[in-house]
C-alpha positions in Angstrom: -141.6 -214.9 9.2 -141.4 -211.4 10.3 -141.3 -207.6 8.8 -137.9 -206.9 7.1 -135.8 -207.4 4.3 -134.8 -211.0 2.2 -132.9 -212.2 5.3 -136.5 -212.7 7.3 -137.9 -215.4 4.9 -136.9 -219.0 6.1 -137.8 -222.1 4.5 -139.6 -225.0 5.9 -141.7 -228.1 5.7 -145.2 -228.2 5.9 -148.1 -230.7 5.6 -150.5 -230.2 2.4 -153.8 -229.7 3.4 -156.7 -232.5 2.5 -158.2 -230.5 -0.5 -161.4 -228.8 -0.5 -164.1 -229.1 -3.5 -163.3 -226.1 -4.9 -159.3 -226.5 -4.9 -156.2 -228.0 -6.5 -152.7 -229.3 -6.4 -150.4 -228.3 -8.6 -146.9 -229.2 -8.4 -144.7 -225.8 -8.6 -142.5 -225.5 -12.0 -141.6 -221.9 -11.3 -142.4 -219.2 -9.2 -142.1 -215.8 -10.1 -141.1 -212.6 -8.0 -143.2 -209.3 -8.0 -142.1 -206.2 -6.2 -145.0 -205.9 -4.1 -143.9 -208.1 -1.9 -140.9 -206.5 -1.2 -143.3 -203.9 0.1 -145.6 -206.1 1.8 -142.8 -207.8 3.5 -141.1 -204.3 4.4 -144.4 -204.1 7.0 -144.8 -200.6 5.8 -147.2 -200.9 3.1 -150.7 -200.0 2.7 -151.9 -203.9 2.2 -150.4 -205.6 4.7 -150.6 -209.1 5.7 -150.5 -210.8 9.3 -147.2 -212.6 10.0 -145.9 -214.9 9.7 -147.2 -215.7 5.8 -146.5 -217.9 3.3 -144.5 -216.4 0.7 -144.6 -216.2 -3.5 -148.0 -215.2 -4.9 -147.6 -215.9 -8.7 -146.6 -219.5 -10.5 -146.6 -222.3 -13.4 -146.7 -225.6 -12.6 -148.6 -229.5 -13.3 -151.8 -230.3 -11.5 -151.4 -233.1 -9.3 -155.2 -233.5 -8.0 -158.3 -232.1 -7.7 -161.1 -231.5 -5.5 -164.8 -232.5 -6.6 -166.0 -229.5 -7.8 -162.8 -229.0 -10.2 -162.9 -229.5 -13.9 -159.1 -229.1 -14.5 -157.7 -232.6 -15.5 -155.0 -234.2 -13.8 -151.8 -233.2 -15.0 -153.0 -229.8 -17.4 -150.2 -227.1 -17.2 -151.5 -224.0 -15.5 -150.2 -220.6 -13.8 -151.8 -217.9 -11.7 -151.1 -215.0 -9.6 -152.9 -214.3 -5.8 -151.8 -217.7 -4.7 -150.3 -217.0 -1.5 -147.1 -219.8 -0.9 -146.5 -220.1 -4.4 -142.5 -220.3 -3.1 -142.7 -224.0 -2.4 -142.9 -227.3 -4.7 -146.2 -227.3 -4.2 -149.2 -224.9 -4.0 -153.3 -225.7 -3.0 -155.1 -222.9 -5.0 -158.4 -222.1 -6.1 -159.3 -223.9 -9.3 -161.1 -220.4 -10.9 -157.2 -219.3 -10.2 -156.0 -221.5 -12.6 -155.6 -220.3 -15.9 -154.4 -223.1 -18.9 -150.7 -222.6 -20.3 -150.6 -223.3 -24.1 -148.8 -226.3 -25.0 -146.3 -223.5 -27.1 -145.9 -221.5 -24.2 -143.1 -222.7 -21.7 -143.9 -222.7 -17.5 -141.5 -220.2 -16.9 -142.7 -217.9 -19.5 -145.6 -218.7 -18.2 -144.9 -217.6 -14.1 -143.3 -214.1 -16.0 -146.6 -213.2 -17.9 -149.4 -214.4 -14.9 -149.1 -211.0 -11.9 -148.5 -208.9 -15.0 -151.1 -209.8 -17.3 -154.0 -208.9 -13.8 -152.1 -206.1 -13.0 -151.8 -204.4 -16.2 -155.2 -205.3 -16.8 -156.4 -203.5 -13.5 -153.9 -200.5 -14.5 -156.3 -199.9 -17.9 -159.2 -200.3 -16.4 -158.5 -197.4 -13.5 -159.0 -194.6 -15.2 -161.2 -193.5 -18.0 -159.9 -192.8 -21.1 -161.1 -193.1 -24.8 -159.8 -194.2 -27.7 -157.3 -191.8 -29.4 -156.4 -190.2 -25.9 -152.5 -190.3 -24.9 -151.0 -192.6 -21.9 -147.2 -192.5 -20.6 -146.2 -195.7 -19.3 -143.2 -195.9 -17.3 -141.0 -199.2 -17.2 -142.7 -200.0 -20.5 -140.2 -202.9 -21.4 -141.0 -204.5 -17.7 -142.9 -207.3 -16.5 -146.1 -204.9 -16.2 -144.9 -202.5 -18.7 -145.3 -204.6 -21.8 -148.9 -206.2 -20.8 -150.0 -202.5 -19.9 -148.6 -201.1 -23.1 -150.7 -203.9 -24.9 -153.6 -203.8 -23.2 -154.2 -199.9 -23.6 -153.2 -200.2 -27.5 -156.3 -203.0 -28.0 -158.7 -200.0 -26.8 -157.3 -197.6 -29.2 -155.1 -195.6 -26.7 -152.0 -193.7 -28.4 -149.1 -195.3 -26.1 -145.9 -193.3 -25.3 -143.9 -195.5 -23.6 -140.3 -195.3 -21.8 -137.8 -197.4 -21.2 -133.9 -197.7 -21.6 -131.8 -198.1 -24.8 -132.5 -201.2 -27.0 -135.1 -202.1 -25.0 -137.2 -199.5 -26.2 -137.9 -202.0 -29.8 -140.0 -204.0 -27.7 -142.3 -201.5 -26.2 -143.1 -200.3 -30.2 -143.5 -204.1 -30.8 -146.3 -204.5 -28.2 -148.1 -201.4 -29.7 -146.7 -197.8 -28.3 -147.0 -195.2 -31.1 -143.5 -193.5 -29.5 -141.0 -194.7 -27.7 -139.1 -192.9 -25.0 -135.1 -194.0 -24.4 -135.1 -192.1 -20.8 -131.2 -192.6 -20.8 -130.6 -190.0 -23.5 -133.8 -188.4 -24.2 -135.7 -185.8 -22.6 -138.8 -187.2 -21.8 -140.9 -183.9 -20.9 -139.6 -182.4 -24.6 -140.4 -186.0 -26.3 -144.3 -186.4 -24.6 -144.6 -182.6 -25.9 -143.4 -183.2 -29.3 -145.2 -186.7 -29.4 -148.5 -185.6 -28.4 -148.3 -182.1 -30.5 -148.2 -180.1 -27.4 -151.5 -181.7 -26.0 -149.6 -184.0 -23.6 -151.1 -186.9 -22.2 -154.6 -187.8 -20.6 -152.6 -190.3 -18.0 -149.3 -191.4 -16.8 -148.8 -194.8 -15.4 -145.8 -194.7 -12.8 -144.3 -197.8 -10.9 -142.0 -195.3 -9.8 -142.9 -193.1 -6.7 -141.0 -189.7 -5.9 -138.4 -189.6 -8.4 -140.6 -189.6 -11.4 -143.8 -187.0 -9.9 -142.0 -183.9 -10.8 -141.7 -184.6 -14.4 -145.2 -187.0 -14.7 -147.0 -183.3 -13.3 -145.3 -182.0 -16.6 -146.7 -184.3 -18.5 -149.9 -184.7 -18.3 -152.9 -182.6 -19.9 -155.4 -180.4 -17.6 -157.6 -182.8 -15.8 -155.4 -185.6 -16.4 -154.6 -188.8 -14.2 -151.3 -189.9 -12.6 -151.7 -193.5 -11.4 -148.6 -194.8 -9.3 -148.4 -198.3 -9.0 -145.1 -198.8 -7.2 -142.4 -197.8 -5.1 -139.1 -198.9 -6.8 -138.0 -194.8 -5.9 -138.5 -195.3 -2.7 -141.5 -193.3 -0.2 -144.4 -191.7 -2.1 -144.6 -188.1 -2.5 -146.7 -185.8 -0.5 -149.3 -184.5 -2.3 -149.6 -180.3 -2.4 -152.9 -179.6 -3.7 -153.0 -176.4 -4.7 -150.5 -177.1 -7.1 -152.2 -180.0 -8.9 -154.7 -176.9 -9.3 -152.6 -175.4 -10.9 -151.1 -177.6 -13.3 -154.8 -178.5 -14.3 -156.9 -179.6 -11.5 -155.0 -183.0 -11.8 -155.7 -186.0 -10.2 -153.7 -188.3 -8.9 -154.2 -192.2 -7.8 -152.1 -195.6 -6.6 -153.7 -198.2 -8.1 -154.2 -202.0 -5.8 -156.2 -204.4 -5.6 -158.9 -202.7 -3.2 -159.4 -200.4 -6.3 -161.9 -203.8 -7.0 -162.0 -202.8 -11.0 -160.7 -206.8 -11.1 -163.0 -209.5 -9.7 -161.3 -212.9 -8.6 -163.3 -214.6 -11.0 -161.8 -212.7 -14.1 -158.3 -213.6 -12.7 -158.0 -216.9 -14.8 -159.5 -215.6 -18.0 -157.4 -212.6 -17.8 -154.2 -214.5 -17.8 -155.2 -217.2 -20.2 -156.4 -214.2 -22.3 -152.3 -212.8 -22.0 -151.0 -215.9 -22.3 -152.7 -216.0 -26.3 -150.9 -213.0 -27.0 -147.8 -213.6 -26.0 -147.5 -216.3 -28.3 -147.1 -213.5 -31.4 -146.0 -210.7 -29.3 -143.1 -209.8 -27.1 -145.0 -209.5 -23.7 -142.3 -211.4 -21.6 -139.4 -208.9 -20.0 -137.5 -212.3 -20.4 -136.0 -214.2 -17.6 -133.2 -212.1 -15.5 -132.0 -215.6 -13.1 -133.1 -218.6 -11.2 -132.8 -219.7 -8.2 -133.6 -223.3 -6.4 -136.3 -222.9 -3.6 -133.2 -222.9 -0.9 -131.8 -219.4 -2.2 -135.2 -217.9 -2.4 -133.1 -214.9 0.1 -130.9 -214.6 -2.7 -133.3 -214.7 -5.2 -135.6 -212.1 -3.7 -131.8 -209.9 -3.3 -131.3 -209.8 -6.7 -134.3 -208.9 -7.7 -134.8 -205.8 -5.4 -131.1 -205.1 -6.8 -132.8 -204.1 -10.0 -132.6 -207.3 -11.8 -133.7 -206.5 -15.9 -136.4 -209.1 -16.2 -138.3 -211.7 -13.9 -136.2 -213.4 -11.1 -137.8 -217.0 -11.2 -137.6 -219.6 -7.9 -137.5 -223.1 -9.5 -138.6 -225.7 -6.9 -137.0 -228.9 -8.6 -133.9 -227.2 -9.2 -130.6 -228.2 -8.1 -128.9 -226.0 -6.0 -125.5 -226.7 -7.9 
C-alpha cells in the first residue's frame, strides 16, 4: 500500500508468525473503520507510518491461540484498538491490549466501541475541567461523541452535545444536559442560553476548519478548543492576536502523542465502556457491513459520511 485514497488498499495473503510470549492470535469477526486511518493513509497527517502497512486498527473476535505469558483463555471473545492489521481474517495482538466482551454484547457492537472508548478517555483527560464546568461536544451522536459525552458527564461536567435531527435524543440519553440540533438551531445562541451567558470551558471538535470560527465564539475566557479530527479538510491557521482578543483562549489538537493514555490502560478502558454500553446507547450503530474483499468500498462508504460505524466482516460472503 502507498499513500492515497481507498484504491491503494490491496488484499493479500500472509503467513502468521509464531506467537511471542505476550501475544494472542485472534480470529477477527468484525473490524471497525475509523477516520484517523484515512488521515494516516493520505500521507499528509502528522502521525505517519512507513508504507506499506497493514490496514485496520480496531476489531473484535475470538482467541484461538495464546503465548506462554497470556492468561486469556482460548475461545474468549475480545475486542481491541491500536492493533495494526485488524482488517484481516486473523490478527496477532499483545494480550494486554485485549478487552473481554460481555456475553450480552455482540462482537459487532464491541467493534463499534473499542477505538471510540480510548479516544474519548484521552479527550476527557486532555484539558483541566472541574465538576460544574460546561463543555460542548460536536458530533455528539457519533462513535466517539457518545462515549465522550458519557465520560465527561461521569465526571460532573455539564455537556452540551451537538448532533442532527432526532439523534439529539441519544445525546441526552448518554448524559448531556442540553442537546442542540445543528440542522435547525443557532448553535452560538443555544450555547449562550444553556450556559446563562457564561459560554463553555471547553469545546471538543472532530470537524476542523468549518467549525473553527463558531467554536471561538462558544468559549469562555481561557477556554480550550480541543480538535481531534479533520472532517472538513485542512485545519485552520491560528491567529494568536485573535485568540487573545477572544479571552486568551487555548487551542490544541489531540492525538496519541499527548501521552494521557498509557498502552496498559487500553484494555481496561475498553472493558469499562463495554460494561456501560449494557445500559446506555453508547454505540452509534452500524451503517454498513462489507466482506474483506470489499474493504476498498468499505472505506469509500465511511469517507462519504456514513452515519454510524462501517464494519469489515472477514467471514462474510461477497454475495
